[in-house]
N, C-alpha and C positions, 0 to 999 in steps of 0.2 A: 504493500499499499504506499502511496506517495504521500509524503508530508505536505501539508498546505503551506504556501508562502507566507512569511510573516515579517512584520516590521517591529521595531521597539515601541514601548508604550507611550512615547512622546506623541504618538498618533492619537492618544486619548486626551492630550492636554486641552484642545479646543472644545470637544464635545463635553468634557467634564467641567469645564469653566462656565458652562451654562447653568449648572446646578450646584457648584461648589464655589466657595469663596477663596479656597487655596488651591495652589498648583500641586496636585498629587505626584507629578513626575519625579520630584525630588524627595518625597516622602519615603521613609525606610519601611520595609515590608518583610514579613516572615510568612512562608508558606504553610499552610495549615496541615499539609499532608507530609512533606519531606523535611520541613523546618528550615529550608534554605532562605538566607537573608540577603538583602540587597536594597537597591532603590527601585521604586515602582517603574521607572523608565526602562528597566532591564527586562520586564515582562515581554513575552512574545505575543504579539497581536496580529490577528488574522483580520484582514479588512475586505476580503472578497465575498462576504456573505451579505445578509440583509442588515447586519449590525457589525459591531466590533466585538471580537472575542480575545480575551487576554489569558495567557497560560504561564505557568511557572516555567522559566527557562531550564530548570534542573529536572523536574519530574513530569512536567507537561500537564499537571492538574489544572483544570478550568479554574480561573481565578475571578474573572469579571465578564459580564456580558452587558453591552450597552446598544440600545436600539432607539432611534429617534423616529418618532411619528410626526405627522403635521402638527399635533397639539401637545405632545408629551415627550419626555425622554425616560426610558425605562432602563434601570440599572440593577443588575443582579450581582451582588458581592458575596455570593454564597461560599466560594472557596478562598476568599482573600486571606484568612487567617488574621494577621494583625497588620495594621498600618499605623506608623507613627509620624505625625506631622509636627515638626519642631516650631515652636513659637518664637517670634522675634521679640526680644526684649530690649 
């Protein structure tokens, strides 16, 4: 089976900025399945479907799904594990 083409999670910056007041691409993350840590921008994002699908670059666990409709943005963060956003002080 051929792996789908992917880009890094910087592709999520624009769509997520519509609903969040912080840029998640620099946030630290930990996979809920394998425990891999890194920044959100390192996730593998598949962009050739009806929405954006992000997966862990280590174990390929589905981390996030984002679909935009004419009047809504649907976000599924079911496999995200932990995301840490550092506050500017």
